[in-house]
All heavy atoms as an XYZ file, in Angstrom:
878
protein
N      86.618    167.511    118.252
C      85.508    168.087    118.986
C      84.330    168.419    118.076
O      83.188    168.292    118.487
C      85.962    169.363    119.697
C      86.854    169.109    120.896
S      86.051    168.098    122.114
C      85.345    169.307    123.161
N      84.629    168.848    116.851
C      83.554    169.184    115.932
C      82.691    167.967    115.624
O      81.461    168.063    115.572
C      84.116    169.780    114.633
C      83.084    170.180    113.587
C      82.126    171.230    114.131
C      83.772    170.676    112.338
N      83.311    166.815    115.462
C      82.551    165.589    115.181
C      81.641    165.233    116.356
O      80.507    164.781    116.147
C      83.500    164.438    114.864
S      84.388    164.674    113.311
N      82.112    165.449    117.571
C      81.268    165.209    118.741
C      80.050    166.139    118.740
O      78.928    165.716    119.022
C      82.062    165.419    120.027
C      83.045    164.332    120.421
C      83.901    164.797    121.593
C      82.314    163.051    120.757
N      80.279    167.400    118.430
C      79.188    168.368    118.371
C      78.170    167.973    117.309
O      76.962    168.005    117.556
C      79.722    169.776    118.088
C      78.658    170.850    117.841
C      77.803    171.071    119.076
C      79.294    172.131    117.370
N      78.633    167.585    116.141
C      77.717    167.223    115.063
C      76.932    165.962    115.391
O      75.726    165.887    115.112
C      78.486    167.079    113.749
C      79.120    168.375    113.237
C      79.944    168.115    111.996
C      78.066    169.438    112.979
N      77.576    164.976    116.000
C      76.861    163.767    116.421
C      75.795    164.135    117.461
O      74.664    163.640    117.402
C      77.838    162.737    116.975
N      76.140    165.003    118.396
C      75.186    165.443    119.418
C      74.004    166.167    118.772
O      72.852    165.938    119.148
C      75.895    166.344    120.421
C      75.009    166.870    121.503
C      74.557    166.213    122.613
C      74.442    168.191    121.565
N      73.755    167.045    123.372
C      73.668    168.258    122.750
C      74.531    169.307    120.747
C      72.984    169.405    123.127
C      73.842    170.456    121.119
C      73.075    170.491    122.293
N      74.277    167.031    117.795
C      73.200    167.743    117.102
C      72.281    166.773    116.372
O      71.057    166.966    116.354
C      73.778    168.765    116.117
C      74.370    170.027    116.726
C      75.078    170.855    115.671
C      73.281    170.840    117.418
N      72.839    165.741    115.777
C      72.027    164.725    115.111
C      71.095    164.068    116.125
O      69.899    163.918    115.888
C      72.921    163.679    114.411
C      73.643    164.315    113.214
C      72.109    162.456    113.978
C      74.776    163.475    112.648
N      71.643    163.698    117.265
C      70.832    163.089    118.315
C      69.765    164.018    118.852
O      68.617    163.616    119.052
N      70.099    165.266    119.098
C      69.139    166.242    119.639
C      68.001    166.511    118.653
O      66.847    166.630    119.052
C      69.841    167.555    119.997
C      70.805    167.452    121.168
C      70.119    167.207    122.463
N      69.248    168.347    122.754
C      68.327    168.362    123.711
N      68.151    167.323    124.476
N      67.590    169.424    123.912
N      68.336    166.636    117.380
C      67.298    166.867    116.382
C      66.382    165.650    116.268
O      65.165    165.797    116.144
C      67.915    167.223    115.024
C      68.254    168.662    114.886
N      69.333    169.239    115.506
C      67.631    169.654    114.208
C      69.373    170.522    115.219
N      68.355    170.800    114.433
N      66.953    164.454    116.308
C      66.131    163.239    116.255
C      65.223    163.162    117.478
O      64.059    162.791    117.362
C      67.022    162.004    116.158
N      65.758    163.524    118.624
C      64.964    163.524    119.856
C      63.772    164.475    119.746
O      62.683    164.184    120.227
C      65.857    163.913    121.042
C      65.273    163.802    122.434
C      64.920    162.351    122.759
C      66.268    164.326    123.467
N      63.978    165.586    119.060
C      62.906    166.573    118.874
C      62.028    166.248    117.666
O      61.062    166.969    117.393
C      63.515    167.967    118.705
N      62.365    165.180    116.931
C      61.579    164.795    115.760
C      61.778    165.696    114.569
O      60.899    165.856    113.741
N      62.974    166.296    114.465
C      63.248    167.248    113.387
C      64.341    166.727    112.453
O      65.302    166.097    112.889
C      63.687    168.591    113.958
C      62.598    169.274    114.733
C      63.040    170.619    115.228
C      61.916    171.289    115.991
N      62.323    172.591    116.491
N      64.199    167.039    111.192
C      65.169    166.689    110.167
C      66.383    167.609    110.274
O      66.234    168.826    110.348
C      64.519    166.824    108.791
C      65.395    166.661    107.555
C      65.948    165.241    107.478
C      64.597    166.984    106.304
N      67.564    167.031    110.298
C      68.802    167.807    110.262
C      69.634    167.281    109.106
O      69.964    166.101    109.052
C      69.590    167.673    111.564
C      70.968    168.348    111.574
C      70.836    169.865    111.420
C      71.740    168.008    112.831
N      69.952    168.171    108.167
C      70.802    167.827    107.031
C      72.091    168.628    107.141
O      72.050    169.852    107.143
C      70.096    168.127    105.720
C      68.899    167.221    105.493
C      68.177    167.571    104.241
N      67.489    168.845    104.448
C      66.483    169.261    103.698
N      66.056    168.551    102.706
N      65.907    170.419    103.939
N      73.205    167.920    107.238
C      74.513    168.556    107.385
C      75.295    168.391    106.092
O      75.450    167.279    105.587
C      75.307    167.921    108.549
C      74.547    168.057    109.856
C      76.699    168.543    108.642
C      75.131    167.251    111.005
N      75.794    169.491    105.572
C      76.666    169.480    104.400
C      78.073    169.800    104.883
O      78.310    170.874    105.431
C      76.193    170.506    103.373
C      76.981    170.605    102.081
C      76.996    169.269    101.343
C      76.373    171.685    101.198
N      78.971    168.848    104.735
C      80.352    169.002    105.204
C      81.229    169.200    103.976
O      81.353    168.319    103.133
C      80.789    167.759    105.973
C      81.926    168.015    106.921
C      81.710    168.036    108.295
C      83.214    168.258    106.463
C      82.748    168.285    109.172
C      84.246    168.511    107.332
C      84.020    168.518    108.688
O      85.039    168.771    109.566
N      81.836    170.382    103.857
C      82.619    170.748    102.685
C      84.052    171.039    103.089
O      84.301    171.700    104.095
C      82.020    172.000    101.993
C      82.807    172.351    100.746
C      80.558    171.791    101.666
N      84.976    170.535    102.296
C      86.392    170.810    102.497
C      87.037    171.041    101.139
O      86.384    170.893    100.101
C      87.061    169.639    103.223
O      88.392    169.956    103.540
N      88.307    171.379    101.120
C      88.994    171.605     99.851
C      89.045    170.333     99.022
O      89.167    170.361     97.806
C      90.409    172.157    100.074
C      91.387    171.164    100.646
C      92.146    170.343     99.808
C      91.546    171.040    102.013
C      93.028    169.414    100.345
C      92.431    170.125    102.552
C      93.171    169.314    101.709
O      94.045    168.396    102.236
N      88.907    169.203     99.663
C      89.042    167.915     99.008
C      88.002    166.967     99.603
O      87.806    166.945    100.812
C      90.473    167.407     99.257
C      90.764    166.089     98.626
O      89.967    165.162     98.689
N      91.942    165.997     98.029
N      87.357    166.180     98.771
C      86.322    165.279     99.256
C      86.885    164.241    100.228
O      86.175    163.783    101.119
C      85.563    164.607     98.084
C      86.432    163.585     97.375
C      84.272    163.981     98.576
N      88.150    163.881    100.107
C      88.748    162.899    101.022
C      88.747    163.408    102.461
O      88.511    162.644    103.396
C      90.172    162.545    100.599
C      90.226    161.790     99.284
O      89.229    161.097     98.967
O      91.231    161.886     98.576
N      89.021    164.689    102.645
C      89.030    165.275    103.985
C      87.625    165.255    104.575
O      87.414    164.820    105.709
C      89.589    166.714    103.953
C      89.460    167.381    105.317
C      91.041    166.713    103.493
N      86.645    165.688    103.807
C      85.272    165.708    104.321
C      84.730    164.290    104.511
O      83.967    164.039    105.443
C      84.363    166.531    103.410
O      84.378    166.042    102.093
N      85.133    163.353    103.668
C      84.699    161.962    103.831
C      85.219    161.374    105.133
O      84.502    160.647    105.829
C      85.174    161.118    102.654
C      84.622    159.703    102.674
C      85.166    158.820    101.566
N      85.037    159.389    100.253
C      86.073    159.699     99.457
N      87.313    159.490     99.869
N      85.872    160.189     98.265
N      86.453    161.688    105.496
C      87.006    161.201    106.769
C      86.226    161.747    107.963
O      85.991    161.033    108.941
C      88.484    161.568    106.890
C      89.354    160.776    105.950
O      88.975    159.701    105.492
N      90.521    161.309    105.636
N      85.829    163.000    107.900
C      85.030    163.586    108.985
C      83.650    162.946    109.043
O      83.129    162.662    110.117
C      84.896    165.102    108.805
C      86.210    165.832    108.840
C      86.883    165.726    110.175
C      88.137    166.568    110.175
N      88.809    166.594    111.444
N      83.067    162.688    107.889
C      81.774    162.031    107.834
C      81.843    160.639    108.463
O      80.960    160.248    109.230
C      81.317    161.918    106.372
O      80.155    161.147    106.258
N      82.901    159.919    108.165
C      83.101    158.591    108.753
C      83.229    158.681    110.267
O      82.678    157.859    110.999
C      84.358    157.923    108.152
O      84.196    157.838    106.742
C      84.582    156.543    108.729
N      83.945    159.687    110.743
C      84.122    159.866    112.188
C      82.781    160.147    112.876
O      82.502    159.601    113.944
C      85.110    160.994    112.466
N      81.937    160.956    112.257
C      80.626    161.253    112.829
C      79.778    159.984    112.851
O      79.134    159.665    113.852
C      79.917    162.361    112.023
C      80.716    163.661    112.077
C      78.496    162.582    112.549
C      80.309    164.673    111.022
N      79.790    159.250    111.756
C      79.009    158.016    111.666
C      79.466    157.006    112.703
O      78.653    156.327    113.330
C      79.139    157.444    110.244
C      78.172    156.348    109.960
C      77.975    156.023    108.481
C      79.188    155.853    107.680
N      78.915    155.230    106.373
N      80.768    156.922    112.938
C      81.308    156.018    113.943
C      80.824    156.398    115.336
O      80.468    155.534    116.142
C      82.850    156.015    113.886
O      83.258    155.601    112.579
C      83.450    155.091    114.921
N      80.785    157.694    115.637
C      80.286    158.157    116.933
C      78.814    157.799    117.131
O      78.409    157.382    118.216
C      80.464    159.667    117.067
C      81.875    160.163    117.341
C      81.950    161.666    117.152
C      82.311    159.768    118.730
N      78.022    157.959    116.078
C      76.593    157.656    116.160
C      76.363    156.169    116.456
O      75.381    155.813    117.094
C      75.884    158.085    114.855
C      74.476    157.544    114.769
C      75.871    159.612    114.741
N      77.283    155.329    116.031
C      77.144    153.882    116.234
C      77.672    153.390    117.579
O      77.514    152.213    117.898
C      77.862    153.132    115.111
S      77.067    153.327    113.523
N      78.282    154.245    118.371
C      78.844    153.788    119.640
C      77.762    153.444    120.646
O      76.636    153.965    120.588
C      79.773    154.852    120.272
O      78.997    156.020    120.567
C      80.944    155.193    119.369
N      78.097    152.594    121.569
C      77.147    152.187    122.605
C      76.744    153.368    123.475
O      75.575    153.503    123.843
C      77.752    151.095    123.473
C      76.810    150.594    124.544
C      77.415    149.485    125.379
O      78.471    148.960    125.078
N      76.733    149.129    126.452
N      77.684    154.247    123.787
C      77.386    155.412    124.618
C      76.357    156.316    123.936
O      75.429    156.811    124.572
C      78.657    156.213    124.931
C      79.652    155.483    125.795
C      80.622    154.615    124.991
O      80.465    154.473    123.752
O      81.542    154.075    125.605
N      76.536    156.551    122.641
C      75.594    157.383    121.891
C      74.224    156.722    121.870
O      73.209    157.389    122.077
C      76.105    157.606    120.462
C      75.277    158.578    119.671
C      75.581    159.924    119.661
C      74.186    158.151    118.925
C      74.820    160.827    118.939
C      73.415    159.039    118.195
C      73.725    160.380    118.203
N      74.190    155.424    121.631
C      72.927    154.688    121.563
C      72.173    154.708    122.897
O      70.950    154.702    122.910
C      73.178    153.249    121.119
C      73.664    153.125    119.688
C      72.633    153.633    118.693
O      71.502    153.188    118.702
N      73.034    154.574    117.859
N      72.914    154.735    124.001
C      72.268    154.824    125.315
C      71.599    156.176    125.530
O      70.553    156.268    126.158
C      73.288    154.555    126.418
C      73.734    153.111    126.492
C      74.878    152.880    127.466
O      75.314    153.847    128.128
O      75.343    151.739    127.558
N      72.211    157.222    124.993
C      71.669    158.572    125.153
C      70.569    158.851    124.136
O      69.544    159.451    124.455
C      72.795    159.623    125.022
C      73.829    159.409    126.131
C      72.235    161.041    125.064
C      75.110    160.170    125.925
N      70.769    158.409    122.905
C      69.823    158.647    121.816
C      69.403    157.318    121.178
O      69.823    156.987    120.074
C      70.446    159.550    120.745
C      70.897    160.890    121.253
C      72.247    161.191    121.359
C      69.970    161.856    121.621
C      72.667    162.432    121.816
C      70.391    163.096    122.083
C      71.732    163.385    122.183
N      68.564    156.528    121.871
C      68.210    155.205    121.353
C      67.364    155.245    120.078
O      67.264    154.245    119.376
C      67.428    154.572    122.512
C      66.914    155.716    123.303
C      67.927    156.807    123.157
N      66.778    156.409    119.760
C      65.961    156.512    118.559
C      66.805    156.721    117.299
O      66.270    156.715    116.203
C      64.925    157.642    118.703
C      65.467    159.050    118.494
S      66.710    159.641    119.666
C      65.865    159.575    121.195
N      68.109    156.866    117.453
C      68.985    157.107    116.314
C      69.748    155.835    115.967
O      70.458    155.281    116.791
C      70.001    158.246    116.609
C      70.944    158.437    115.430
C      69.273    159.536    116.943
N      69.545    155.400    114.739
C      70.357    154.320    114.185
C      70.552    154.614    112.712
O      69.783    155.369    112.108
C      69.727    152.954    114.411
C      68.474    152.699    113.637
C      67.954    151.294    113.884
N      66.729    151.095    113.127
C      65.837    150.174    113.395
N      66.031    149.368    114.418
N      64.772    150.046    112.657
N      71.571    154.030    112.139
C      71.888    154.312    110.747
C      70.884    153.652    109.820
O      70.392    152.552    110.081
C      73.291    153.825    110.407
C      74.432    154.532    111.122
C      75.762    153.974    110.658
C      74.389    156.025    110.900
N      70.616    154.327    108.718
C      69.760    153.781    107.679
C      70.471    152.613    106.997
O      71.697    152.590    106.904
C      69.466    154.870    106.639
O      68.880    154.323    105.494
N      69.707    151.680    106.525
C      70.293    150.557    105.793
C      70.348    150.835    104.296
O      70.922    150.061    103.549
C      69.499    149.289    106.078
C      69.658    148.848    107.508
C      68.959    147.558    107.781
C      69.346    147.176    109.187
N      68.497    146.490    109.981
N      69.781    151.955    103.854
C      69.765    152.259    102.432
C      70.785    153.322    102.029
O      71.375    153.222    100.969
C      68.368    152.709    101.974
O      67.956    153.835    102.751
C      67.353    151.586    102.151
N      70.990    154.329    102.850
C      71.995    155.370    102.556
C      73.156    155.174    103.505
O      73.128    155.634    104.639
C      71.402    156.761    102.732
C      70.566    157.189    101.570
C      70.416    158.677    101.566
N      70.129    159.126    100.213
C      69.625    160.285     99.922
N      69.368    161.140    100.880
N      69.398    160.636     98.685
N      74.205    154.503    103.015
C      75.263    154.089    103.928
C      76.661    154.543    103.524
O      77.606    154.290    104.261
C      75.285    152.552    104.035
O      75.519    151.996    102.732
C      73.984    152.023    104.589
N      76.825    155.183    102.374
C      78.177    155.562    101.966
C      78.722    156.650    102.879
O      77.961    157.375    103.523
C      78.197    156.038    100.512
O      77.717    157.359    100.418
N      80.023    156.770    102.939
C      80.618    157.800    103.787
C      80.407    159.198    103.210
O      80.484    160.181    103.927
C      82.112    157.532    103.986
C      82.354    156.326    104.870
O      81.469    155.991    105.679
O      83.427    155.702    104.743
N      80.124    159.290    101.910
C      79.890    160.592    101.296
C      78.453    161.064    101.438
O      78.181    162.254    101.356
C      80.277    160.550     99.816
C      81.773    160.420     99.619
C      82.163    160.411     98.162
O      81.386    160.886     97.310
O      83.261    159.929     97.858
N      77.527    160.135    101.639
C      76.123    160.492    101.811
C      75.450    159.398    102.629
O      75.302    158.279    102.170
C      75.431    160.619    100.450
C      73.957    161.005    100.479
C      73.792    162.450    100.932
C      73.332    160.812     99.112
N      75.069    159.743    103.856
C      74.419    158.757    104.715
C      73.314    159.423    105.505
O      73.201    160.645    105.555
C      75.419    158.048    105.628
C      76.196    158.921    106.575
C      77.387    159.533    106.315
C      75.852    159.259    107.924
N      77.799    160.230    107.424
C      76.889    160.075    108.427
C      74.795    158.934    108.751
C      76.868    160.581    109.720
C      74.776    159.440    110.048
C      75.819    160.251    110.512
N      72.486    158.580    106.090
C      71.405    159.118    106.897
C      71.075    158.179    108.043
O      71.478    157.018    108.048
C      70.153    159.358    106.045
O      69.535    158.146    105.704
N      70.339    158.728    108.976
C      69.808    157.894    110.046
C      68.527    157.245    109.531
O      68.000    157.616    108.485
C      69.555    158.704    111.339
C      68.495    159.782    111.128
C      70.856    159.302    111.858
C      68.041    160.467    112.403
N      68.021    156.284    110.263
C      66.772    155.617    109.921
C      65.622    156.520    110.373
O      65.319    156.618    111.560
C      66.714    154.255    110.620
C      65.496    153.444    110.247
O      64.477    154.040    109.828
O      65.560    152.213    110.382
N      65.022    157.208    109.416
C      63.993    158.202    109.733
C      62.774    157.573    110.377
O      62.181    158.154    111.285
C      63.585    158.965    108.467
C      64.748    159.581    107.767
C      65.246    159.235    106.535
C      65.595    160.628    108.240
N      66.348    160.012    106.234
C      66.576    160.874    107.263
C      65.610    161.380    109.414
C      67.557    161.840    107.421
C      66.595    162.342    109.561
C      67.555    162.563    108.574
N      62.369    156.409    109.902
C      61.193    155.737    110.476
C      61.437    155.375    111.939
O      60.571    155.575    112.785
C      60.839    154.481    109.671
C      60.302    154.821    108.293
O      59.719    155.909    108.129
O      60.468    153.993    107.376
N      62.615    154.834    112.221
C      62.953    154.459    113.599
C      62.973    155.684    114.518
O      62.571    155.607    115.674
C      64.305    153.733    113.631
C      64.704    153.258    114.975
N      64.088    152.203    115.600
C      65.649    153.700    115.843
C      64.635    152.004    116.777
N      65.588    152.910    116.953
N      63.428    156.812    113.961
C      63.493    158.049    114.751
C      62.138    158.753    114.827
O      61.971    159.682    115.615
C      64.536    158.993    114.158
N      61.185    158.323    114.017
C      59.873    158.962    114.040
C      59.840    160.321    113.375
O      59.066    161.193    113.771
N      60.669    160.503    112.349
C      60.751    161.785    111.654
C      60.123    161.635    110.270
O      60.511    160.766    109.496
C      62.216    162.260    111.534
C      62.822    162.427    112.927
C      62.297    163.562    110.750
C      64.319    162.683    112.918
N      59.155    162.495    109.972
C      58.481    162.465    108.680
C      59.329    163.205    107.651
O      59.566    164.409    107.790
C      57.100    163.117    108.807
C      56.301    163.063    107.526
O      56.690    162.330    106.589
O      55.273    163.753    107.451
N      59.782    162.496    106.632
C      60.630    163.112    105.610
C      59.988    163.024    104.223
O      60.673    163.159    103.215
C      62.048    162.486    105.593
C      62.791    162.791    106.867
C      61.992    160.995    105.320
N      58.682    162.832    104.177
C      57.994    162.765    102.877
C      58.222    164.046    102.094
O      58.062    165.146    102.615
C      56.502    162.548    103.066
C      56.156    161.142    103.495
C      54.697    160.996    103.711
N      54.363    161.752    104.935
C      53.175    161.783    105.481
N      52.180    161.141    104.929
N      52.957    162.461    106.587
N      58.599    163.887    100.836
C      58.826    165.032     99.962
C      60.151    165.733    100.167
O      60.421    166.750     99.541
N      60.995    165.215    101.022
C      62.291    165.839    101.309
C      63.427    165.035    100.680
O      63.314    163.826    100.512
C      62.536    165.883    102.825
C      61.570    166.730    103.599
C      61.834    168.217    103.471
O      62.892    168.607    102.954
O      60.962    168.988    103.886
N      64.503    165.705    100.340
C      65.748    165.021     99.993
C      66.433    164.771    101.329
O      67.211    165.577    101.810
C      66.621    165.885     99.086
C      67.944    165.214     98.735
O      68.050    163.981     98.898
O      68.871    165.927     98.313
N      66.073    163.664    101.949
C      66.487    163.409    103.325
C      67.829    162.710    103.383
O      68.001    161.628    102.848
C      65.431    162.578    104.039
N      68.771    163.364    104.021
C      70.074    162.788    104.333
C      70.498    163.376    105.658
O      69.959    164.388    106.101
C      71.110    163.074    103.232
C      71.392    164.538    103.011
C      72.388    165.179    103.728
C      70.658    165.269    102.098
C      72.645    166.531    103.540
C      70.904    166.619    101.888
C      71.906    167.251    102.615
N      71.462    162.742    106.306
C      71.977    163.288    107.556
C      73.276    164.028    107.305
O      73.438    165.168    107.713
C      72.171    162.179    108.600
O      70.906    161.544    108.827
C      72.676    162.740    109.915
N      74.214    163.380    106.627
C      75.485    164.025    106.291
C      75.790    163.773    104.825
O      75.745    162.640    104.349
C      76.647    163.500    107.163
C      77.970    164.107    106.714
C      76.410    163.815    108.635
N      76.097    164.848    104.117
C      76.604    164.775    102.751
C      77.931    165.509    102.757
O      78.068    166.558    103.385
C      75.641    165.422    101.767
N      78.908    164.950    102.092
C      80.206    165.628    102.076
C      80.681    165.809    100.641
O      80.301    165.055     99.748
C      81.230    164.879    102.913
S      81.580    163.214    102.397
N      81.493    166.833    100.458
C      81.992    167.153     99.128
C      83.245    168.003     99.244
O      83.511    168.615    100.276
C      80.936    167.906     98.330
N      83.977    168.032     98.151
C      85.085    168.961     98.018
C      84.558    170.244     97.390
O      83.437    170.286     96.887
N      85.360    171.284     97.416
C      84.909    172.564     96.863
C      84.596    172.464     95.380
O      83.765    173.204     94.871
C      85.967    173.644     97.100
C      86.060    174.142     98.535
C      87.162    175.172     98.663
C      84.743    174.734     98.993
N      85.248    171.569     94.667
C      84.984    171.412     93.240
C      83.936    170.334     92.983
O      83.697    169.953     91.858
C      86.273    171.076     92.508
C      87.276    172.210     92.551
C      88.519    171.864     91.795
C      89.519    172.998     91.885
N      90.755    172.696     91.193
N      83.312    169.846     94.037
C      82.310    168.793     93.899
C      80.942    169.349     93.569
O      80.754    170.548     93.367
N      79.982    168.460     93.517
C      78.620    168.854     93.167
C      77.796    169.060     94.437
O      77.179    168.143     94.954
C      77.953    167.775     92.297
O      78.007    166.534     93.016
C      78.657    167.624     90.971
N      77.814    170.276     94.931
C      77.059    170.585     96.146
C      75.933    171.571     95.869
O      75.231    171.966     96.781
C      77.981    171.155     97.250
C      78.685    172.422     96.778
C      78.978    170.109     97.713
C      79.469    173.146     97.837
N      75.729    171.923     94.618
C      74.780    172.982     94.302
C      73.330    172.618     94.610
O      72.546    173.478     94.932
C      74.889    173.382     92.820
O      74.758    172.199     92.019
C      76.226    174.051     92.550
N      72.943    171.370     94.517
C      71.531    171.030     94.712
C      71.241    170.450     96.092
O      70.132    170.008     96.349
C      71.097    170.025     93.645
O      71.760    168.800     93.840
N      72.204    170.449     96.987
C      72.008    169.881     98.314
C      71.499    170.945     99.277
O      72.247    171.790     99.746
C      73.311    169.284     98.862
C      73.747    168.032     98.177
C      72.834    166.908     98.559
C      73.237    165.638     97.880
N      72.100    164.795     97.594
N      70.212    170.895     99.556
C      69.656    171.800    100.570
C      70.002    171.237    101.936
O      69.851    170.050    102.188
C      68.155    171.908    100.397
C      67.786    172.697     99.185
C      66.293    173.000     99.183
N      65.988    174.070     98.274
C      65.734    173.907     96.986
N      65.781    172.713     96.472
N      65.450    174.929     96.217
N      70.460    172.104    102.812
C      70.875    171.631    104.133
C      70.508    172.656    105.189
O      70.255    173.819    104.891
C      72.373    171.343    104.148
O      73.096    172.502    103.834
N      70.498    172.181    106.432
C      70.228    173.050    107.567
C      71.513    173.613    108.152
O      71.510    174.644    108.801
C      69.501    172.291    108.676
C      68.286    171.571    108.174
O      68.382    170.420    107.797
N      67.158    172.239    108.150
N      72.601    172.880    107.964
C      73.879    173.256    108.549
C      74.984    172.968    107.545
O      75.060    171.863    107.001
C      74.117    172.454    109.834
C      75.427    172.666    110.577
C      75.566    174.110    111.049
C      75.506    171.715    111.758
N      75.806    173.968    107.276
C      76.945    173.798    106.366
C      78.226    174.000    107.156
O      78.390    175.025    107.823
C      76.898    174.796    105.196
C      78.111    174.641    104.294
C      75.611    174.631    104.398
N      79.099    173.008    107.108
C      80.402    173.098    107.745
C      81.439    173.233    106.643
O      81.516    172.387    105.751
C      80.701    171.827    108.580
C      79.611    171.555    109.606
C      82.084    171.907    109.223
C      79.473    172.610    110.663
N      82.236    174.280    106.701
C      83.326    174.474    105.744
C      84.617    174.318    106.553
O      84.930    175.136    107.404
C      83.259    175.848    105.059
C      84.408    176.004    104.085
C      81.917    176.027    104.367
N      85.317    173.244    106.284
C      86.504    172.872    107.046
C      87.711    172.800    106.128
O      87.671    172.094    105.123
C      86.261    171.508    107.716
C      87.393    171.070    108.610
O      88.220    171.904    109.000
O      87.453    169.868    108.906
N      88.747    173.522    106.431
C      89.953    173.547    105.582
C      89.600    173.803    104.134
O      89.920    173.018    103.243
C      90.731    172.237    105.706
C      91.412    172.083    107.051
O      91.714    173.108    107.676
O      91.635    170.936    107.468
N      88.955    174.928    103.886
C      88.511    175.240    102.544
C      89.661    175.509    101.582
O      89.548    175.284    100.388
C      87.575    176.427    102.568
N      90.779    175.992    102.116
C      91.925    176.320    101.265
C      93.124    175.536    101.733
O      93.504    175.602    102.908
C      92.241    177.837    101.328
C      91.024    178.633    100.850
C      93.479    178.161    100.507
C      91.133    180.100    101.080
N      93.714    174.793    100.814
C      94.935    174.085    101.156
C      96.096    174.856    100.537
O      96.197    174.981     99.331
C      94.928    172.657    100.623
C      96.192    171.920    101.011
C      96.176    170.498    100.582
C      97.494    169.885    101.037
N      97.573    168.491    100.820
N      96.942    175.351    101.403
C      98.051    176.153    100.941
C      99.193    176.057    101.942
O      98.961    176.066    103.148
C      97.615    177.607    100.792
O      98.732    178.435    100.543
N     100.393    175.976    101.449
C     101.548    175.947    102.328
C     101.729    177.288    103.044
O     102.283    177.379    104.129
C     102.803    175.610    101.542
N     101.258    178.351    102.416
C     101.352    179.682    103.013
C     100.231    179.847    104.007
O     100.212    180.678    104.834
C     101.264    180.755    101.930
């Protein structure tokens, strides 16, 4: 459900012409990368494209750890910005310089207890 919400937020922000940068953090980069892939997959579906036709993936930032929508196609001015849509990292990763509008912390602690 969280991935659906995040995909919807990406579409709504694009519809309003606003930049949305999501930082997805988990205890391990593999966990956050899987969530990033799930969000990207939702954005590419035909149903999503019918609702938010101005949103399509960028051809330059395409990795599952850091990707973005096509800002020009969406009509969003990102001059002077570190523009990305989703960046993911583990808690021990390099997230210190990533300015974002929304931070998701998912499974921050992995413990059997």
